[in-house]
N, C-alpha and C positions, 0 to 999 in steps of 0.2 A: 584475520576478518571477523570484521561484525559479527557479534549473532544476528539472528534472520530475525526483522519486523513486519510485523504487519500496517496497515492503514485500512482503515475502514467510515464509512459514510453511509452516508440513508441515499439510493439510488432510484432511476428512473427506468429498472431494468424491465420487455416486454417479453409476451412468449409467445409464440404463431406457433398452429400446427401448417406440417409440410402437407405434400400429397401424399408423402409414403406412412400410411396409419403407427406403424412404430417408430415414428419418429417426430420426432416437435425441436421450438426452435426457444433458448433466452437469449435476452441481445439487447444491448444499451453500453453505455461507458464504464466499466469497474473499474476507472481510476476517471480523477479528474483533476488537470494538472492547475500548480499555480493558485491551487484552490490547502488554506491553510484548517490547517484538524490544531483539534486546540488537546498539549496531551491530558495537563493537567492548568492551573489555573500560572496563565503566565509565562509557557511556556508554548509552543507555535512547530510546525513542518509540514512542510508543502514537496513537492514533487516537480520538477522543472521539465518543462515539453521536451523528447526526446532522452529521457532520462533512460528508456529500455531499450533504446534501437539497435543496440548488442546483445540484447537478449533472443529479441523478435529474431534476430538473424542467423541469430549460431542453439538455440536452449530450445528442450520438449520443457512449451510450458503445458505446463495443466487448470483444467476448472475444474473447482471442488466441489463438496457442501458441506462451507465450513470448517472449514480447510482441514477437512478426515478427507485422507488422503488413500481409504477405503472407501470412499465415495466420490470416484471420477465419474464425473458428470459425458468430460472430453477433452483432449490433449493435442497440441498442432501437432507431434507426432504420424496420429491418424488420419489429420482432416478432420476430426466433428470437431477443433476448435480453431478459428479464424481472428486473430488479434491485429487491430491496423491500433497506431499510433499518430494524432492530431493535429494541428491546434488546440485541440480544447480536452483528450484524455486521448486513453487507450480505451476505443470500443470492440469489443470481442462479441461474438455469434456461436455459442458451445447448441451442438444436435446432440439431443440429447435419446438419449435409447429407451422410449417405453417400456422396452422387454424387461429391464430392467427395474426392480421396484421401487429400488430407491432411489436411482436414475426419476425413476416417475411421480417419485414421491416430491422430492425439489423440485420439480419442474411442477406440481400442483402448488404448494407452497411460497412460489412468485407467483405465480399462474392468479393466483385466489390473495393474494396480496397480503397471507400472512406473512411470507418475508419480501423487504423489503431493502435489506441491506448489504453495502459491497463490499471486499476486503482483496485483501492482495500479500501476499509474502517475499520479501527482497530482505536484498541482503545491499546494503547503500554502499559503495565500491568509493561512489569521489559525494562526498558533503560541502557546504559551507556552513558555519555560525556564528550565531554574532548577538550579543544581547547589546538590546535594542536601547533610546535613551530612557523609553519608559522605566527600566529593569526585566523587562519581558527580553527571553529569548525565544529567536526560531534558528529553524534548521529545515536549508533547503536540498533535497539529494539531486542530483546534477548527474549524476552516473547510478542505475541499482543490475543486481540480478532479480534477474525476475522469473518466480519459480513456480507460481502458482492465482491465481483470480480465484475469487468464491464468492459464494452467496452466503450471507450471513443474517441469522436472528439480529445478532447486537448488533449496530455499526453504533460502537464504542472501542475505546483503546482497552487490550489488555495489558494487566499490569504489571505481567515480566515485564512489556515496551515499558513502558511506566517509570518503572525502577533503574532500565537499564541511561536513558535519560537523561531524569535525578543525581546518576550519578557522571555525565559528561556536564551538565550545570555546574559540582560541586569542583569535578576540574578546575575549571574554567575559570568558575574564583578565585580557586584559591592560584591557578597564572595570574589572572589578573593581580590578588595581593601581591605578590614572589617581585611583577614589574615592581608595582608602587611601592614594594621595598628597594628593590633596586634602584630606583630614582628618585626618591629621598636617603640612601647612602650617597651617591653623585651628589648631589647638590651640596648636603652638607661636608662631601670633603672637596665642591670645590669652591667653598666658604671660605 
């Protein structure tokens, strides 16, 4: 299976209080479909609509503070995280336990605008990759196992994820070179 990857971007998450004084809500789109994320110059990735359908039916998905599994803000199995996929993206609502100091701190960071990033951790199970005419590379994740959504202070791609994709590019270049060699040999043997 592929390595776990993260995609990050600036979000429009909102906060609001509830009738229960010990709870609050963080909600908004954790994933925007068909939005290219630049991994590095010339390399892009995006998620297609419906990529998480299987995960939404079968998995216990967590909402975390900055991918930290020690700071669980909600999860689908306890009904403290609701996730819905539509044509725009993956919308979520996390019910925050304000009696948990770590959760309250995460909530306040979103409420005050200190944290405006979103991220999600996933394993791609099906993806398309192409080298475009302009020489850039693009991956389109069509199916993925969603593990978690996170609020994050740094909506930028981690270096570990970039390194994995750079290896993919090198492999694609080698395959293209081998294909050219094979075509050239065939042409020479036919002459």
